[in-house]
N, C-alpha and C positions, 0 to 999 in steps of 0.2 A: 701731608699737611693740608690745609683748606687751599681750594683753588685759585681763590681770589686773594691770597698772601704769597708773595715771592721773599724768600730768604736774601738778606745781604742789599735790598734796593735801599731801606731808610740809610742804612750805615756808609752806602755808596755818596748819599746827599746831604748828612749832617755837616753842618760847619760851612758848605759852598756857600761864597755869593749867590743871589738870583742871577740867572742867566749864564752861568756856567756850564761849559760845553764837556761833560765827560763821559766815558762810557760806565754805564751803571751798572752792568752786568760783563764782567771781566772772563766770562766764560762762552761769549756770545762769539759771532762768527768773526774773525780777524779781517777778512776779506770781505769787502763791497762790492757786491756784483750791482751794474747797473744797466738796464734793460731800458731801450728807447724805442716806443714806438709814434711814429711821425706821419701825420695823417691830413688829408684834407678830401673835400666831397669826389675827387678824382683820382686820387691814390693813398699807398699805405706802404710804410716802409718800416722792417726791424732792422734792430743792430744794435752793439754791444758797446758802450762806454766806457774806454778805459782808465782815462783820467779825466780828472777835474777840470784840467783846462777846456777841454772840448765843451764842458757844460754852456762857456760864452756863446760859443756859434751854435748851438742849440738853442739857446734864449732867443736870439737874433733871427732864427728860421722859420720859413713862413708854415702855415698851416696849425695844428696843434699837436701839441710833444706830451706823451706821456710818458716821465721816466720812473719805471720801478727799480728803487733801492734794496737790495736783497742781503741783508746782514748790516748789522749798524757797528762794526767793532772798529772799521776807519774812521776815526773822528776826525783827523785832518781831512781830507773828501769831504766828510758833511759838513764841515767848518767852509770851504772852499766854496761848495755848491751853495750854501746859504748867503756868502756874500755877494755870489752871481746874481741869485734871484731876490735879493733884498728881504732874507727870512731872519723876522727878529731872533737877537739869542735865545730869548724866553722860549718862542716856539721850539728853536733846537734842543733846548733843554728837555721840554716837555716831551719831545718826539724821543730821545735818547733812554726816556724812561718809561721803561717797559711796564711798568707797572700803574699807569695815570689812568684816573677818571676818564669814561668818555665825554667830551667835549666839542663847543665851537666856538672858535676866538675869529672876528670878524675886524683884517686892518686894512688899511687903505688898498693896498696892492695885491692883496691874497686873503684868501680863507684858509685857517686851521682848524680840521676836522679828525677828532681821533675817533677811534672806536675799534671795539672787540671782534676779531675774527674765531669763531668757535667750531671743534670738531671733536669727533668721537675717537679715541684711541684704540686700537684690539682689544685692550682689557676694559672698554667699557666706560672708561673715563673721560670726562671734560678734557679737550687741550683747549688754553686760550693763547692767542697771540693778538698784538698790539697792531694795528695798521692806522698808520697816521697819513693824511692827505694834506697836500698844501697845495689851492687851486689859485690859478693865476688868470689872467686875462685869455691867454693863450697856452697853458699848460696844466698839468696836474701832475703833482710829484707823488708818489707812494712809498712809503718807508717800511719795510717789515723786517722782522728779528732775523726770517730764516727763509729759504726758497721754500717752494710749495705754498699755494693758495688756492681760492675757489675763483678765479678771476680769467680761468679758460674760457667761459662762454665769451666775455666780452672779447677777448684778444681774436677769437674766431670771428664774432661779427665785426671786427675793424678789418680782418683780412679779405674776409669775403663781402665786405659793404653788405652787411645785411642790416634790416631795419633803418633807422634814421639818425644812427652814432656818428656816422663819418659827416652828415650836413650839417651837424650843431655843433654848438660851443663847448668849453672845457667844461662848463658847469655840467652839461649833461651828461659827460664820460663819466665826471665823477658822482653823481647819483646814480649811474647806470653801475658803479663799482660799489657803491654801497648795499645799492636794493640786492645786488648778489648776495652779499654777505648777510641781510637779512633773510634771504631767501634758504640761505642755507642752516639759518635759526630753526626753520619749520623741518628741514631735515632731522638737524639734532633734537628736537623736542619730539619728532617722530620715535627717535631712538630712545630715548629716553620713556616714551608712553609704552612703547613695546616692553622696555626692561620692567616698567613696573606691573604691566599686565602679566609678565612671565612669573614676579615675585609673589604676586596676589595666587596666582594659581599654583604655585609651589606651595605655599603659605596653607591652602584648603586641602591640599592633596596630602602633602608631607608637612604637617607642622612639628613633629619631632626634630627635624633634621635642617631647620629653616634658623638664618641667623639675623638679627635684626640690624645689624650692620648694612645689608646693602640697602634696606628701607631709608635708613639715616644719610648715604653716600648720596644716594638718588634726590633725597629730600635738600640736601644742601649743594648738590649740582640746580635743582630748579632755583634755589634761593640765587645762586650764582647766576643764572640766567636773568633772574628780575633785577640782580644789581646793573648789570650793565644795559638792560633792556632801558630802562626806567630813563636814565639821561640821554638817550637814543632819540625817545619820544621829544624829549625837551630840544635836540640839536633839530630834528626835523619840524618842530614847530617853529623855532628861531630861524631857519632857513626860509620858510614860509614868509614870516613875517621881515626879512632882512630887505634892506635897501642899498646893500650893497649892488655897483654896479657889474660885477660878477655874475651876480645872478639874471640870469634873462626873463624878462616877462614870459618868453613861450616855455619856460622851463619850470615854471611853477606850480604848472596842475601835476608835474612827475614827483616833485617834492610832496604835494599833498599825497599821493600813492603812496609815497615812501613812510609817510606819517601813519596811514591807517593800516599799512603794513607790522609797523613797529606795534600800535595799541591792540593789533592781533597777536603778535609774539606775545606780548606782554599778558594779554587777555587768557592764552593758552598756556602759559607757563603758571599762572594764579590759578587754573582750574589743575591743572596736573600735582601743585603742589600741595591741594586741598586731597585729592585723591591720595598722596604718599602720605598725609597727616593721617586719612582714612584707614589706609593699608598698616601703617605704623600702631595704629589703636587697633586694629584688629589682631595684630601680633600681640599687645600688650594682652589683650583678652585671651587668646590663646595658651601664655603665660597663664594668666590666672586660673585658666579653666583647668590645665593640666595640675595647678598647685589644689587646685579647690578637690582634684580627683586623687592626688596625692591624701591629701587632708583627711579625705571622706573612706578611702581606705585604710589607715593608719586607726583612723577612730572607730573602724567598724572592728578591726583587729583588738584594738583595746578594750571595745565593750565586751568581745566574747569573752576575753580573759580575764574579766572582772570577776564572772561569777564562780570561773573554772578557781581562780585565785584565794576568793571566800570559803569555798569548799575544801581546798589543801590547806589553808590555813585553820580552817574547824578541826580538821583533824591532824593537823600537826602540834594540839594545844598538848602539852604535858601533865592530862590529868590520869589518875589511874583506873576512874571505873567510867573507861569507855567501851561499852561493849562491843561495839563495829572492830573494836583493834582485836579482839580474839575470835572475830568471826573466821573459818576458814578459808572464803571466797570474800573476805571485806575489800581488802586491795583491788580485785577484778570489777568488783560491784561500783566503787569508788570510779575507776576508770571507765566504768561503762556509762555511771550517770552523769561524768564530766561531758563524755562523747554526746550523751544523748543533750545535754544542755546546748553545748556546740552546735549540734547539727540543727536543734529547734530554733536558737537564733538566726542562724543563717538560712534557716527557710523563713522565718518572720521577714527578715531586711530583704528576702528575694519577692516576698508577697508586696511589700510596699514598696518595691523597686527604687531600694537605695542599692541594691548591687547588680 
């Protein structure tokens, strides 16, 4: 299946009214685990949120709150969270849809940002997971389909008070999380580049044992990277231009940095895509070369047998007056002549470098 098509999502959405909160992927985690980071410049605390009722107290707490939702199967909990944080049902529908295009939506009291988190599996395939951000005045909510992400560096910075993250507002936390996702894109692209280099070396060293399917898979993965990075550039550009009070003036310079990183990812993925096309063309050229070699060999064999067939045809005619047929060494003489003709033609082909 293509990495950007998930089976069953369209069927789940079809016919539902806009803003309907449903579980678009029944096979996802049934339980929703919520991890809370509450911090300001002087402290940072971690805890688990057991019930949606705790969200109201968290909403009223001082400092910045980062709520990480792992698993989107508990639709009721997500519905209550949306009510407490005044999240539009259309936004919740987008959050629950794991096949949504990366985008930014600006509301009066929050920003909705949807991006894709990419990793490479042990089998060398791209693994995509949607991460949704709801960024408010003093909170950031992140929604993921399953546990496991690339945010551990941010968690360590919060715990150890590294850098300016605990002295900045919620928008800085959101951009830091997005920046980590984009940085991981470079790691993924490095892996794809290494895979392309290995494929190219294999193609040059052992062309007969190479399968073009590998190049096609890498090309499709690079196409998917471009597909998710292109709207991410639009998101970064829109955040730079946004007049939302949630985006502080002191944070805009960092959003410009995210924009530059996104452009870099796009350029790198486009370069690798062109390389993959070149490798695929090399593969096609090798196939054509092998086919030409096979046709040349068959042509040489056929050319050698043309005069031999002619000689055999002449002496296979049913005429009574053919003196050679009565010679005692006629049969062996004809074989010797055929062998001489074949060897002569082989020598001629060799001198012309056709063999």
